[in-house]
N, C-alpha and C positions, 0 to 999 in steps of 0.2 A: 555771939548770936546765931542759936540754928536756925539755918532753911529747913523749912519742910520737902520732902520729898515729894510733890502732888503728883498724881497721873489723870491724866485728863485724857477720857475717853472722847471718842469721836472723828469724825473727817475735818478736815479744813478746805476752807474753800474754794482752792486750786486744786482737790483729788476729787470735788464732787465734780466742779465744771469740766476735769476730764476724762471722768468718766462719763459724763451726759454728753459729751464730741463722741466719744466714739459710744456710745450705743445708738443714738442721733445717726452715723456714720452705718453698720451695721441696717438702722432699723430702712433707712433708701436704701441697701443693696437689697433687702428684703423685697421691699416694694415695690422694686424696680424687676423685680425676675417674677415679680405676681403679674404686675401689666405684663412684661412678655412669653410668659404662662395662655393668660387669660386670653393674647393675641393668636398666640400659634395654635389654640387650641381650635379658636373660631376658623381658622383658617384651615386647619385639617376638616371639619366638619362639614366644613362651603366646599373643601376638592372631593368630599367623599360621596357627599347628594349628587353632586354633580357627574362625580362618575360612576354611580349607577347609576343615576338615572341614561343616559349615554349607554352605557351597559343594556340597561330594560330596553331602552328602546331599539338597540343593533337585534336585540334577542327577540325583538318580534316581529322585526322586517324578516327574520333570518326562519323566523317560525311557519309563518304566513305569505311570505315569497318577496319579492320586491316588487312585482306587478298587480300588489294589493296595495300598495301607499303610490300619493299624489308622488313626481316628481321633486319637489319642494316642498316644506312645511313647517309652520313655529309653530309653538307652543308654549306658554308657560306656567309656569309650578310656584308654589308660595308655599312657605315654610311654614314658620314661625319664626324664624328667623332675616330669609332674605328672599329675594326672588330670581328664582331660577329661568334660561330662555332656551329652548330645544328648540333647534331647527336639523330638519334631517332636509338631505336633497340625496336622492338616487339618479343614476349615471350611468344607462347600460351600454355594458360595455362588448357582448355578442346576445345570440337568441338564446341563451341559456342563463348568462350568469352579468350580475349586474354590482356595482361598486356601490355603499352605503356607505354615505359621510354623512356625524353626526358632532354638529356645536354644542356644546353647556356653556353659557353666556352667564357671568354674577358680577355680580359688583363686592370687593373685597376691601373695606378700609378707604375709600372714595376712587379705586381703581377698577378698570374694569378688567376682569378676569375672561379665558374663553379656555374651555378644555374642549378635544377634537379625539372622535375614537373615526373608524375606518375599516368595515368589514366587505369580502366579495364575495357575494352572495348568492344562489340561484332564485331566477321570474319565476 
């Protein structure tokens, strides 16, 4: 009796299951990386906006002089992604100098974030 040597092409079920498991683990890792990157980008954007608001406010106080501003003020700035509260506090140090403190508050991922800058300016 002769046996025919018949070659079978294709993959077995075990090989397909192992390949699917490896592909699933890789996909989950890429998805987690995408989620982390998106969250980080949002945090960097919010921090940049807050820093720019604080810097701009301090530059205005410096350019116009602290005596032109109220001792305490607060304003709200809305962007397409978040709402920022800018609080300014000016305390007189002497006849010539004042300290300007600017705090920018916003919410990110359910938590409150506060960024503060200070500068000594002419009255």
